[in-house]
KEKE-3310 file (N, C-alpha, C; in steps of 0.2 Angstrom, whole numbers, plus 5000, padded with zeros to 4 digits):
npx = (5105:5108:5110:5112:5101:5107:5102:5099:5086:5071:5066:5055:5060:5074:5084:5092:5091:5101:5100:5103:5105:5102:5112:5107:5108:5108:5099:5083:5086:5090:5082:5080:5088:5093:5110:5118:5119:5123:5128:5145:5159:5170:5166:5164:5177:5183:5175:5179:5193:5196:5187:5182:5178:5176:5171:5158:5141:5139:5129:5127:5125:5133:5127:5121:5133:5139:5130:5132:5145:5144:5136:5144:5155:5149:5145:5156:5162:5152:5149:5161:5164:5170:5168:5170:5169:5176:5188:5200:5216:5234:5241:5232:5230:5243:5243:5233:5239:5249:5242:5237:5248:5250:5241:5235:5225:5211:5200:5195:5203:5203:5214:5217:5206:5209:5220:5213:5202:5205:5208:5195:5188:5193:5185:5171:5157:5139:5126:5108:5095:5081:5070:5065:5063:5056:5055:5041:5037:5032:5038:5050:5063:5071:5073:5080:5080:5089:5086:5095:5098:5109:5118:5127:5141:5150:5168:5170:5169:5176:5182:5185:5187:5192:5203:5211:5213:5220:5230:5230:5226:5220:5211:5202:5195:5180:5175:5163:5146:5142:5151:5149:5143:5151:5153:5160:5154:5152:5153:5149:5138:5130:5124:5120:5118:5108:5103:5090:5076:5063:5050:5052:5058:5047:5038:5045:5045:5031:5029:5035:5048:5059:5062:5058:5059:5046:5049:5058:5049:5040:5048:5051:5039:5037:5048:5044:5036:5044:5050:5061:5078:5082:5071:5068:5079:5077:5065:5068:5079:5074:5062:5069:5076:5068:5063:5051:5043:5048:5044:5037:5040:5036:5032:5044:5056:5052:5060:5068:5060:5053:5046:5034:5026:5009:5001:4984:4967:4955:4942:4942:4944:4938:4924:4917:4926:4931:4928:4934:4947:4954:4964:4975:4987:4993:5001:5011:5003:4991:4974:4969:4980:4988:4995:4998:4998:5009:5020:5020:5023:5036:5052:5065:5074:5080:5074:5061:5060:5062:5051:5041:5043:5043:5031:5021:5016:5007:4996:4988:4982:4968:4952:4944:4949:4963:4973:4983:4986:4986:4977:4975:4973:4977:4987:5000:5014:5010:5010:5009:4997:4981:4979:4975:4978:4976:4980:4980:4985:4990:5003:5021:5026:5035:5027:5016:5017:5014:5006:4991:4987:4980:4984:4998:4997:4992:5002:5011:5004:5005:5019:5022:5015:5022:5034)
npy = (5166:5173:5186:5192:5206:5222:5234:5251:5256:5251:5234:5221:5209:5199:5196:5198:5196:5192:5200:5200:5211:5207:5209:5219:5215:5201:5185:5186:5199:5213:5209:5205:5193:5178:5174:5162:5149:5139:5122:5117:5111:5111:5108:5095:5090:5096:5089:5075:5076:5081:5076:5070:5060:5069:5080:5081:5077:5059:5053:5059:5058:5057:5066:5076:5081:5087:5097:5105:5109:5116:5127:5133:5137:5145:5155:5161:5165:5175:5184:5185:5179:5168:5154:5149:5137:5138:5148:5159:5153:5155:5147:5145:5158:5160:5151:5157:5168:5163:5158:5169:5176:5168:5172:5181:5190:5196:5188:5172:5157:5141:5135:5142:5138:5125:5127:5134:5127:5115:5122:5126:5115:5108:5110:5109:5119:5115:5120:5122:5113:5120:5124:5116:5119:5117:5121:5121:5108:5112:5125:5136:5138:5129:5125:5116:5119:5120:5128:5134:5137:5148:5154:5168:5171:5179:5182:5171:5173:5176:5189:5190:5201:5212:5206:5204:5217:5224:5216:5211:5198:5196:5206:5203:5193:5195:5204:5208:5209:5221:5224:5216:5222:5226:5218:5207:5209:5201:5211:5208:5200:5205:5220:5227:5226:5220:5220:5215:5213:5199:5204:5218:5216:5210:5221:5231:5225:5224:5238:5241:5245:5236:5222:5204:5187:5174:5162:5168:5177:5168:5161:5171:5175:5164:5164:5176:5172:5169:5177:5177:5172:5160:5153:5150:5142:5131:5126:5121:5112:5103:5097:5093:5082:5073:5056:5049:5043:5033:5028:5037:5050:5063:5066:5063:5071:5087:5097:5095:5089:5088:5101:5105:5118:5119:5127:5133:5136:5144:5141:5127:5123:5130:5136:5147:5156:5160:5172:5183:5179:5173:5165:5151:5143:5127:5117:5102:5091:5096:5091:5092:5092:5088:5074:5063:5070:5080:5071:5064:5074:5077:5077:5075:5061:5056:5065:5062:5049:5051:5058:5049:5040:5048:5056:5047:5046:5057:5053:5048:5059:5064:5072:5087:5093:5093:5105:5115:5129:5144:5157:5169:5186:5191:5187:5191:5197:5192:5192:5206:5210:5207:5192:5175:5163:5146:5134:5119:5106:5089:5085:5089:5103:5117:5125:5126:5138:5149:5164:5174:5188:5198:5194:5197:5211:5214:5210:5221:5232:5228:5228:5241:5247:5242:5247)
npz = (5182:5197:5210:5227:5231:5227:5226:5228:5231:5241:5240:5234:5233:5238:5229:5213:5195:5180:5165:5147:5133:5117:5102:5090:5077:5076:5077:5085:5089:5099:5109:5127:5136:5145:5151:5140:5128:5113:5110:5107:5097:5105:5118:5119:5117:5129:5138:5137:5138:5151:5160:5176:5190:5201:5196:5193:5200:5204:5198:5186:5168:5152:5144:5153:5158:5147:5144:5156:5154:5142:5147:5156:5148:5139:5147:5152:5139:5135:5146:5153:5166:5178:5189:5206:5219:5230:5240:5233:5229:5230:5221:5211:5207:5201:5191:5183:5179:5171:5161:5155:5150:5139:5130:5115:5114:5123:5121:5123:5115:5107:5112:5124:5132:5134:5143:5153:5158:5166:5178:5182:5183:5194:5206:5202:5200:5202:5194:5197:5190:5182:5172:5157:5141:5125:5108:5097:5085:5073:5071:5062:5068:5080:5097:5110:5126:5141:5156:5169:5187:5195:5209:5213:5223:5236:5234:5226:5212:5197:5188:5172:5163:5171:5176:5164:5160:5171:5176:5189:5197:5210:5212:5203:5208:5214:5228:5233:5229:5222:5213:5202:5192:5182:5170:5157:5142:5126:5113:5100:5102:5113:5119:5131:5148:5162:5179:5188:5198:5197:5196:5193:5180:5173:5173:5166:5154:5150:5150:5138:5139:5139:5128:5126:5123:5123:5131:5141:5148:5153:5162:5171:5177:5184:5193:5200:5210:5221:5234:5242:5239:5245:5247:5234:5230:5239:5235:5222:5225:5234:5227:5216:5220:5225:5224:5221:5211:5201:5189:5183:5173:5173:5186:5192:5190:5188:5183:5173:5163:5147:5141:5129:5121:5115:5102:5100:5095:5106:5106:5104:5116:5127:5125:5131:5133:5121:5114:5122:5124:5111:5108:5113:5123:5126:5139:5143:5153:5154:5151:5139:5131:5116:5114:5105:5093:5094:5096:5084:5075:5078:5072:5075:5079:5091:5101:5098:5103:5116:5120:5117:5127:5139:5139:5141:5154:5154:5148:5158:5164:5163:5161:5167:5178:5177:5171:5162:5155:5145:5141:5127:5122:5110:5096:5093:5102:5115:5129:5132:5132:5139:5147:5152:5164:5168:5179:5186:5191:5195:5196:5200:5195:5189:5181:5188:5195:5186:5183:5182:5172:5180:5193:5192:5191:5203:5211:5208:5213:5227:5229:5227:5237:5248:5246)
capx = (5110:5106:5114:5109:5099:5111:5098:5098:5079:5068:5063:5051:5064:5081:5089:5092:5094:5105:5097:5107:5101:5106:5114:5101:5110:5107:5092:5080:5090:5087:5078:5084:5088:5097:5116:5118:5121:5123:5134:5151:5163:5175:5163:5165:5184:5184:5173:5183:5200:5196:5181:5184:5172:5175:5168:5150:5138:5141:5123:5126:5127:5137:5122:5121:5139:5141:5126:5135:5151:5142:5133:5150:5159:5145:5144:5163:5162:5147:5150:5168:5164:5172:5165:5174:5165:5181:5191:5206:5223:5240:5243:5227:5232:5249:5240:5229:5244:5253:5237:5236:5254:5250:5235:5236:5220:5207:5196:5198:5203:5202:5220:5216:5201:5213:5223:5209:5197:5207:5207:5188:5185:5195:5180:5166:5150:5134:5119:5102:5090:5075:5065:5067:5058:5057:5050:5036:5040:5030:5041:5056:5069:5069:5078:5079:5084:5089:5087:5098:5099:5116:5118:5134:5143:5156:5174:5170:5167:5182:5180:5190:5188:5196:5210:5215:5214:5224:5235:5230:5220:5217:5206:5197:5191:5176:5173:5156:5141:5141:5156:5148:5140:5156:5154:5163:5150:5154:5149:5145:5132:5126:5125:5118:5116:5103:5102:5084:5072:5059:5044:5054:5059:5041:5035:5049:5043:5024:5029:5039:5055:5063:5058:5061:5055:5041:5052:5060:5044:5037:5052:5051:5033:5038:5052:5040:5033:5048:5052:5068:5081:5083:5065:5068:5084:5075:5060:5071:5083:5069:5058:5073:5080:5063:5063:5045:5039:5053:5042:5033:5045:5033:5032:5050:5060:5049:5064:5071:5054:5053:5040:5033:5020:5005:4996:4978:4961:4952:4935:4942:4946:4933:4920:4915:4932:4934:4927:4938:4953:4953:4970:4977:4993:4993:5007:5010:4999:4984:4970:4968:4986:4987:5001:5000:5000:5015:5025:5020:5026:5043:5056:5071:5073:5082:5069:5055:5060:5062:5044:5037:5044:5041:5024:5017:5013:5002:4989:4984:4980:4962:4947:4944:4953:4970:4973:4990:4985:4986:4973:4978:4968:4979:4991:5007:5016:5004:5010:5009:4990:4978:4980:4972:4981:4973:4984:4977:4988:4992:5011:5025:5029:5036:5022:5010:5018:5012:5001:4986:4988:4977:4988:5004:4995:4991:5009:5014:5001:5008:5026:5021:5013:5027:5040)
capy = (5168:5178:5188:5196:5212:5227:5240:5257:5256:5246:5230:5216:5203:5199:5194:5201:5191:5195:5199:5203:5213:5204:5213:5220:5212:5194:5183:5189:5205:5218:5206:5203:5186:5175:5171:5155:5148:5132:5117:5118:5105:5111:5106:5087:5090:5097:5083:5069:5077:5083:5073:5065:5059:5074:5086:5081:5071:5053:5050:5062:5054:5062:5072:5081:5084:5091:5103:5110:5112:5121:5132:5137:5140:5151:5161:5164:5169:5180:5189:5185:5177:5161:5153:5144:5136:5139:5154:5159:5151:5158:5142:5146:5165:5159:5147:5161:5173:5160:5157:5176:5177:5164:5175:5186:5195:5195:5183:5165:5153:5134:5133:5145:5134:5119:5129:5136:5122:5111:5126:5127:5108:5105:5110:5112:5120:5112:5124:5119:5113:5124:5123:5114:5121:5115:5125:5116:5105:5116:5131:5135:5137:5125:5125:5112:5123:5119:5134:5133:5143:5148:5160:5171:5172:5184:5179:5165:5175:5178:5193:5190:5208:5215:5202:5205:5224:5227:5211:5209:5193:5196:5211:5200:5189:5200:5203:5211:5208:5227:5224:5212:5225:5227:5211:5208:5207:5201:5216:5205:5196:5209:5227:5230:5221:5223:5217:5217:5207:5197:5209:5223:5214:5210:5228:5234:5222:5226:5245:5241:5247:5231:5216:5198:5181:5171:5158:5172:5180:5163:5160:5177:5174:5158:5167:5181:5169:5168:5183:5176:5167:5154:5149:5147:5136:5126:5123:5117:5107:5097:5093:5090:5076:5068:5050:5045:5040:5031:5026:5043:5055:5070:5067:5061:5077:5091:5103:5092:5087:5091:5104:5108:5121:5118:5133:5131:5141:5143:5138:5120:5121:5133:5141:5152:5161:5162:5179:5187:5176:5168:5160:5147:5138:5121:5114:5095:5090:5098:5086:5093:5092:5083:5070:5060:5075:5082:5066:5062:5079:5077:5075:5072:5054:5055:5068:5058:5043:5053:5060:5043:5037:5053:5058:5041:5048:5062:5049:5047:5065:5066:5076:5094:5095:5094:5111:5119:5132:5151:5160:5176:5190:5193:5182:5193:5200:5190:5194:5213:5211:5203:5185:5171:5157:5141:5129:5115:5099:5085:5084:5094:5107:5124:5128:5128:5145:5154:5169:5178:5196:5202:5193:5201:5218:5214:5210:5228:5236:5226:5230:5249:5249:5240:5251)
capz = (5186:5202:5216:5232:5229:5230:5224:5234:5233:5244:5235:5237:5232:5241:5224:5206:5190:5175:5158:5142:5127:5111:5097:5085:5070:5077:5077:5091:5090:5104:5115:5133:5137:5150:5148:5138:5121:5110:5111:5102:5097:5110:5124:5119:5118:5136:5142:5136:5140:5158:5164:5181:5194:5206:5193:5193:5204:5201:5194:5179:5162:5148:5142:5158:5159:5142:5145:5161:5151:5138:5151:5159:5143:5136:5152:5151:5133:5135:5151:5156:5173:5180:5196:5210:5225:5236:5240:5228:5232:5227:5216:5206:5204:5197:5185:5179:5176:5166:5155:5152:5146:5132:5126:5111:5115:5129:5119:5124:5110:5109:5116:5131:5135:5136:5149:5159:5160:5172:5184:5184:5185:5200:5210:5197:5203:5199:5194:5198:5184:5184:5167:5151:5136:5118:5104:5094:5079:5067:5070:5058:5071:5086:5102:5116:5130:5148:5160:5176:5192:5198:5213:5213:5230:5237:5234:5222:5205:5194:5183:5167:5161:5176:5176:5158:5160:5176:5178:5196:5198:5216:5211:5198:5212:5217:5235:5234:5223:5218:5208:5196:5186:5177:5166:5150:5137:5120:5109:5094:5104:5117:5119:5137:5154:5167:5185:5190:5201:5192:5195:5189:5173:5170:5173:5161:5147:5149:5148:5132:5141:5136:5125:5127:5120:5128:5137:5147:5152:5157:5168:5176:5180:5189:5198:5204:5216:5226:5237:5244:5235:5248:5246:5227:5230:5243:5231:5217:5228:5237:5222:5211:5223:5228:5220:5223:5206:5197:5182:5180:5172:5174:5193:5195:5191:5183:5181:5166:5159:5140:5140:5122:5121:5109:5101:5097:5096:5112:5105:5105:5123:5131:5121:5135:5133:5114:5112:5126:5123:5106:5107:5119:5123:5131:5141:5145:5160:5153:5149:5131:5127:5110:5115:5099:5088:5096:5095:5077:5072:5080:5066:5078:5081:5098:5105:5098:5107:5123:5121:5118:5134:5145:5138:5143:5160:5152:5146:5164:5166:5159:5165:5167:5183:5175:5167:5161:5149:5145:5136:5125:5119:5104:5093:5094:5109:5119:5136:5133:5132:5144:5146:5158:5166:5171:5180:5191:5189:5201:5196:5203:5190:5190:5178:5193:5197:5181:5186:5178:5171:5185:5198:5191:5192:5211:5214:5207:5218:5233:5230:5227:5244:5253:5245)
cpx = (5107:5111:5110:5107:5103:5108:5098:5091:5076:5065:5059:5055:5071:5086:5087:5094:5097:5101:5102:5103:5105:5107:5109:5102:5109:5100:5089:5084:5086:5083:5083:5083:5093:5104:5115:5119:5120:5129:5139:5155:5168:5173:5164:5173:5186:5181:5177:5190:5200:5191:5185:5178:5171:5172:5161:5148:5139:5135:5123:5129:5131:5133:5122:5127:5141:5136:5129:5141:5149:5140:5139:5154:5156:5145:5151:5164:5158:5148:5156:5168:5166:5169:5169:5170:5170:5185:5198:5212:5228:5242:5238:5228:5238:5247:5237:5234:5248:5248:5237:5242:5254:5245:5238:5231:5216:5202:5199:5198:5203:5208:5219:5211:5205:5217:5219:5204:5199:5206:5200:5186:5188:5190:5174:5160:5145:5128:5113:5097:5084:5069:5068:5061:5060:5052:5047:5039:5038:5034:5048:5062:5067:5075:5076:5083:5083:5090:5090:5098:5106:5116:5126:5135:5150:5162:5175:5169:5174:5180:5186:5192:5193:5203:5214:5217:5220:5230:5236:5224:5217:5211:5200:5193:5186:5175:5166:5152:5140:5146:5154:5144:5145:5158:5157:5159:5153:5150:5146:5139:5127:5128:5123:5116:5112:5102:5095:5080:5066:5053:5046:5055:5052:5037:5039:5046:5036:5024:5033:5046:5060:5059:5062:5056:5051:5044:5055:5055:5040:5041:5052:5044:5033:5042:5049:5037:5037:5052:5059:5071:5082:5077:5065:5073:5081:5070:5063:5075:5079:5066:5063:5076:5075:5063:5057:5042:5044:5051:5038:5038:5043:5034:5039:5055:5057:5054:5068:5066:5054:5046:5039:5026:5016:5000:4990:4973:4957:4945:4936:4943:4940:4929:4917:4920:4934:4933:4933:4946:4953:4959:4972:4983:4992:4999:5006:5008:4992:4980:4968:4974:4986:4994:5003:5002:5007:5021:5025:5023:5033:5047:5063:5070:5074:5076:5063:5054:5059:5054:5040:5037:5041:5034:5019:5013:5007:4995:4985:4980:4974:4957:4949:4948:4960:4971:4980:4990:4985:4982:4975:4973:4970:4985:4999:5008:5011:5004:5009:5001:4987:4978:4977:4976:4977:4978:4981:4979:4990:5000:5014:5029:5030:5031:5016:5011:5016:5006:4997:4989:4986:4982:4995:5003:4995:4998:5012:5011:5004:5015:5026:5020:5018:5033:5039)
cpy = (5174:5180:5191:5203:5218:5234:5245:5257:5250:5241:5224:5209:5204:5197:5198:5195:5195:5194:5203:5205:5211:5209:5213:5217:5204:5192:5184:5195:5210:5216:5205:5196:5184:5173:5164:5155:5141:5128:5118:5112:5105:5108:5098:5086:5091:5091:5077:5070:5078:5080:5069:5065:5065:5080:5087:5076:5065:5050:5054:5058:5059:5067:5077:5084:5089:5097:5108:5113:5117:5128:5137:5140:5146:5157:5165:5168:5175:5186:5189:5183:5170:5160:5147:5143:5137:5146:5153:5157:5154:5153:5144:5153:5164:5156:5152:5166:5170:5159:5164:5178:5174:5167:5180:5191:5192:5189:5176:5161:5146:5132:5136:5141:5128:5121:5130:5131:5118:5115:5126:5120:5105:5105:5113:5113:5117:5116:5119:5119:5116:5123:5120:5115:5120:5118:5119:5114:5109:5123:5130:5134:5134:5125:5120:5115:5121:5126:5132:5139:5142:5155:5162:5172:5176:5179:5173:5167:5178:5182:5194:5197:5212:5212:5204:5212:5227:5222:5210:5204:5193:5201:5208:5195:5194:5198:5205:5211:5215:5228:5220:5215:5226:5220:5212:5205:5206:5205:5213:5202:5201:5216:5230:5224:5224:5218:5219:5211:5205:5201:5215:5222:5213:5216:5231:5231:5224:5234:5246:5245:5242:5226:5210:5193:5178:5167:5162:5175:5174:5161:5165:5177:5169:5161:5172:5178:5168:5174:5183:5171:5160:5150:5146:5141:5130:5122:5118:5111:5101:5093:5090:5083:5071:5062:5046:5041:5038:5030:5032:5049:5062:5072:5066:5068:5083:5097:5101:5089:5091:5094:5107:5111:5120:5124:5130:5137:5139:5140:5130:5118:5123:5138:5147:5158:5163:5169:5184:5185:5171:5163:5157:5143:5133:5118:5107:5095:5092:5092:5086:5093:5086:5079:5067:5065:5078:5077:5064:5068:5080:5074:5072:5066:5053:5059:5065:5052:5045:5055:5054:5040:5042:5055:5053:5043:5053:5059:5048:5053:5067:5069:5083:5097:5096:5099:5114:5123:5140:5153:5167:5180:5192:5188:5184:5197:5198:5192:5202:5215:5207:5196:5181:5165:5152:5135:5125:5107:5095:5084:5090:5098:5114:5128:5130:5135:5150:5158:5172:5185:5200:5201:5197:5208:5219:5214:5217:5232:5234:5229:5238:5251:5248:5245:5259)
cpz = (5191:5207:5221:5229:5232:5228:5230:5236:5237:5239:5238:5237:5235:5236:5217:5201:5184:5168:5153:5136:5121:5106:5092:5078:5071:5077:5084:5093:5095:5109:5121:5134:5143:5147:5145:5130:5119:5111:5105:5103:5103:5117:5124:5120:5126:5140:5142:5138:5148:5163:5170:5186:5199:5202:5193:5198:5200:5196:5187:5174:5158:5145:5147:5159:5153:5142:5150:5158:5147:5141:5154:5154:5140:5141:5152:5145:5133:5140:5155:5163:5174:5187:5199:5216:5231:5235:5236:5232:5227:5221:5210:5203:5199:5191:5180:5175:5170:5160:5151:5148:5139:5128:5122:5111:5121:5128:5120:5117:5112:5114:5123:5135:5138:5142:5155:5162:5166:5179:5187:5187:5191:5206:5207:5201:5199:5199:5195:5192:5186:5179:5161:5146:5129:5114:5100:5088:5073:5066:5066:5062:5078:5091:5108:5122:5138:5152:5167:5181:5195:5202:5214:5220:5230:5237:5230:5214:5203:5188:5178:5164:5165:5176:5170:5158:5165:5178:5185:5197:5204:5216:5207:5202:5216:5224:5237:5228:5219:5213:5201:5191:5180:5173:5159:5145:5130:5115:5103:5095:5108:5118:5126:5142:5159:5173:5187:5194:5196:5191:5191:5182:5169:5168:5167:5154:5146:5147:5142:5133:5138:5132:5126:5124:5125:5133:5143:5151:5156:5163:5173:5180:5186:5195:5203:5210:5222:5228:5239:5240:5238:5247:5239:5227:5234:5239:5226:5220:5230:5232:5217:5214:5226:5222:5222:5218:5200:5190:5179:5179:5173:5182:5196:5195:5186:5180:5174:5162:5153:5139:5133:5122:5115:5108:5098:5098:5102:5111:5105:5112:5128:5127:5124:5135:5126:5112:5116:5125:5118:5105:5113:5117:5128:5133:5143:5152:5159:5149:5141:5127:5122:5110:5108:5093:5088:5094:5088:5073:5073:5074:5069:5081:5088:5102:5104:5102:5114:5124:5121:5125:5140:5145:5140:5149:5159:5151:5152:5166:5162:5164:5166:5173:5182:5169:5167:5155:5150:5139:5134:5122:5112:5102:5094:5100:5114:5126:5138:5134:5138:5143:5153:5158:5170:5173:5187:5190:5195:5201:5198:5198:5191:5186:5182:5196:5192:5184:5180:5177:5177:5192:5198:5193:5200:5214:5213:5212:5225:5234:5230:5234:5249:5252:5247)
residu = (UNK:UNK:UNK:UNK:UNK:UNK:UNK:UNK:UNK:UNK:UNK:UNK:UNK:UNK:UNK:UNK:UNK:UNK:UNK:UNK:UNK:UNK:UNK:UNK:UNK:UNK:UNK:UNK:UNK:UNK:UNK:UNK:UNK:UNK:UNK:UNK:UNK:UNK:UNK:UNK:UNK:UNK:UNK:UNK:UNK:UNK:UNK:UNK:UNK:UNK:UNK:UNK:UNK:UNK:UNK:UNK:UNK:UNK:UNK:UNK:UNK:UNK:UNK:UNK:UNK:UNK:UNK:UNK:UNK:UNK:UNK:UNK:UNK:UNK:UNK:UNK:UNK:UNK:UNK:UNK:UNK:UNK:UNK:UNK:UNK:UNK:UNK:UNK:UNK:UNK:UNK:UNK:UNK:UNK:UNK:UNK:UNK:UNK:UNK:UNK:UNK:UNK:UNK:UNK:UNK:UNK:UNK:UNK:UNK:UNK:UNK:UNK:UNK:UNK:UNK:UNK:UNK:UNK:UNK:UNK:UNK:UNK:UNK:UNK:UNK:UNK:UNK:UNK:UNK:UNK:UNK:UNK:UNK:UNK:UNK:UNK:UNK:UNK:UNK:UNK:UNK:UNK:UNK:UNK:UNK:UNK:UNK:UNK:UNK:UNK:UNK:UNK:UNK:UNK:UNK:UNK:UNK:UNK:UNK:UNK:UNK:UNK:UNK:UNK:UNK:UNK:UNK:UNK:UNK:UNK:UNK:UNK:UNK:UNK:UNK:UNK:UNK:UNK:UNK:UNK:UNK:UNK:UNK:UNK:UNK:UNK:UNK:UNK:UNK:UNK:UNK:UNK:UNK:UNK:UNK:UNK:UNK:UNK:UNK:UNK:UNK:UNK:UNK:UNK:UNK:UNK:UNK:UNK:UNK:UNK:UNK:UNK:UNK:UNK:UNK:UNK:UNK:UNK:UNK:UNK:UNK:UNK:UNK:UNK:UNK:UNK:UNK:UNK:UNK:UNK:UNK:UNK:UNK:UNK:UNK:UNK:UNK:UNK:UNK:UNK:UNK:UNK:UNK:UNK:UNK:UNK:UNK:UNK:UNK:UNK:UNK:UNK:UNK:UNK:UNK:UNK:UNK:UNK:UNK:UNK:UNK:UNK:UNK:UNK:UNK:UNK:UNK:UNK:UNK:UNK:UNK:UNK:UNK:UNK:UNK:UNK:UNK:UNK:UNK:UNK:UNK:UNK:UNK:UNK:UNK:UNK:UNK:UNK:UNK:UNK:UNK:UNK:UNK:UNK:UNK:UNK:UNK:UNK:UNK:UNK:UNK:UNK:UNK:UNK:UNK:UNK:UNK:UNK:UNK:UNK:UNK:UNK:UNK:UNK:UNK:UNK:UNK:UNK:UNK:UNK:UNK:UNK:UNK:UNK:UNK:UNK:UNK:UNK:UNK:UNK:UNK:UNK:UNK:UNK:UNK:UNK:UNK:UNK:UNK:UNK:UNK:UNK:UNK:UNK:UNK:UNK:UNK:UNK:UNK:UNK:UNK:UNK:UNK:UNK:UNK:UNK:UNK:UNK:UNK:UNK:UNK:UNK:UNK:UNK:UNK:UNK:UNK:UNK:UNK:UNK:UNK)
# end
C-alpha cells in the first residue's frame, strides 16, 4: 500500500509505503510487515454471495477473486480503511450510517461484513500483482503469499475509525493523504504504524531501528529502484499484461510466478566466494536451482502440481549466464551484514531489481547528497 510522499523533508521518492509493527506476543512479533493476512471462511461466503462480473476483471478465476477479497477484508480489519474508486455519494453515506446503527462495537463481525461488502463491491478496486513468495518445503511454518500494490487516492479512502468515533461519514472520506496517518490498527495484532519510502525503511532496518522478515526486505530492495510511483505502476501494468509466451509461465506473468527460495552452501555454487560469503540463497531462474529437489520435497498436492507445470520453463535456463542468487556472510539476520547479489536472467522478473549491499550504500550516499 503506498501514497504520495507527504514528508516535510526532501525525499528521493515521491511515494511512501505503509509498514505495521506486529504485536510482540504473536508469531514474528515486533517485526514490521505490510498489511495482510490469511484466508478466512467468511471470504468464501462473501465471494459466493456477492460475486458478479462487475467486481473483477472477466479473466479472473475463483482463486484470484478469493485472494482479492481476503486482501481487502484483512486491510479493513487491520487498519480500518475501505477503498472506493469513485467519489462518495449520499446514498453510500446513508448505507454506511445504517450499518453503523446495527453494530455493537467498532469491530466488524460476520454480520457487518454481510452488510458492508456489497457497498465495496459495487465498484471493486483491483490491486496490482507484484510478487509471489512461498516459504520452502523444509521450513516448519509455510506461507504462499501474494503481495499486491495499491495506491491510495484522495477522496477515495474511507477511514472506519474516524467514522465510528464521530458519526460523520463525510469526514471519514479522507480528502488529503496527510490524514491517513490516523489508521485504525487492531491492537491485538499491531502496535505501531510507519509511512516510509523504501530506502528509509531499508536504512532503519540496517541500523536496527526496526526489524522485519526477509520477504519484506526483498520487496523493499525491489521497490527502491523506482523513484516515482508512476514508474512503478507502469512497470507492473505493462509486464503484467504482456502475453508473449503463453506456454512459458515464468515469462508469461512474473508477478504471480511461485518463487520458492532454496538455501545452500556457497561452495556448491561458487568456490571463489565461499570464504567471504559462505551461505547462498538461489531463486527460480538460476541455472543451479534444484528444480526436482524442490518439487519432490513439496507435500501440498495442489502446489506440487502447479510447480511441476510452471517450473518446467526453468529447465531451459542452463548455463552460467542465468543467475538469480544472493550470497550472505552469515546465516542469521542475513541482510544486516554484507551480502552479494548476482542476477542475470533472461526472464522478466521483479527479482532482476535486487541490489548488492554496496549498491544500497551508494543509494544512501546519493540521497544524502541530493537532500
